[in-house]
N, C-alpha and C positions, 0 to 999 in steps of 0.2 A: 501493497500498500505507498502510503508515503507522509510526510509532513510536512505541515502548509503554516509559513509563516510570515504575518502581517503585522502590523505598529499601527499604532492612533499619536504614539508615544515617537518626540524627532528621531530619535536613531536610536538604535541594541546592537551588542556585540552579536557582528555578522559572523565572524569567525570562528564561534562555537559551535562542536559538528551534534548539531540537532537531532539530525534523521540518522546520525548509527548511536547516540546516547537511546532515542526513542528505540530504534531496534534492538539494543541491549535490553534494555528495561520491557518493553511489550512484547514485543518480535516482530516480525517484519509482516504481519497483515496487520498490522493497528491502524489504524487513518488519525493523522494527529492536526488539533489545530492550534498553535501556538498564538497570541496573539500579546503583545506590547502593548501595553494601554497607563494615561494618566491616571493622576487621582479619582477626579472626578466620575469618569467609566468604572474603575473598581471599585470605588464605591456605591455606587448606584448598583451593578452586581449582586456585591454583599450583602448589601439591604434586599434587594427584591427576589433573590434567587434563597438568602441564609437565613435574613431579617437579622440581621448585624449591620453595625452602622459605620463601626469603622475601617478606612481603608488597608486591606489586606496587603500582602506582600504577594503571595502567589493565591489564585484560585484552580481547583481541580472538577471537573465535568463530565463525568462516563455519561455518554450522548447512547450508547450500546456497548455489546460485550468487545465490539475492537472497534469502537470511535469515543474520539472524546475532544474536548479541549481543553488549555490550562490557559490564563492569562496572569501576567507577571507583570506589574506594575512600577516603573524601573527610577522611578524619584523614592521609594519607599526604597524599597532592591538597593540603588546607589545606599542610600541612609545609612541602614542594615549593614551593608559588607562594614563600612567604619567601623562601626559599634562593634564585630565581632575580627575585625583585623583582616579582613579577606579583601581581596583586589574585587573590585565588580567584576569581572568576567568569573573570577570565580566564586561568587554569591549568588549572580544569577545563572549558573552551570546549577548551583546546590539548589538552587528554586526548585529549577527545571524537572532536576532531578525528583527531588521532596513531591512535583507534582505529578511525574509519572505512576512513582509509588503509592499515591493517593490514587493515582489512576487504576493502577495496579488490584488497590481493596487493601493498601497496609495501612493504618492507623499507627499514630504518633506514639513512641517503646522505642525498646533498644535494637529490635529488629531491624526498625524502617533507620535509625540511626547507624549502623550498622553499613545497612546497603548502600546508604547515599556516600557512606565513604568507599566501600566498595567499587562502586559506579564511579565517581569522582578519583580515585586511582585507578579505575582502565582504562581515563579517558587522560592521564597524566596534568592534572588539574591540582594543584597548590594552590594554598592562602596567600601565593605571592603573586600569582598568574596573571 
């Protein structure tokens, strides 16, 4: 299948291997839409779909067993990258992997954290990249 990337935000890290990461986490038959959004759109999505009023860093929506959507809020990701002493590129990759694992059915916890680190290491994404 495919990974489609779009953005309503000004820019996003184009050099990350989004399709390869998607294939590694979800398999080659999964069709994913990845959208980089601004604060307003992210907050609206969070409010209308989850009833939450805060601006999220990432949202994941499974549509079927083989399709889904991920929204990453770049402004929040950039701010949080500094907070966690990570490069913006690596933190956005982390949020992407985090969203993919939610689409695969994982909830927050130690198993999810181990898998996040496994996939970041597999694609040679460290906190300094």
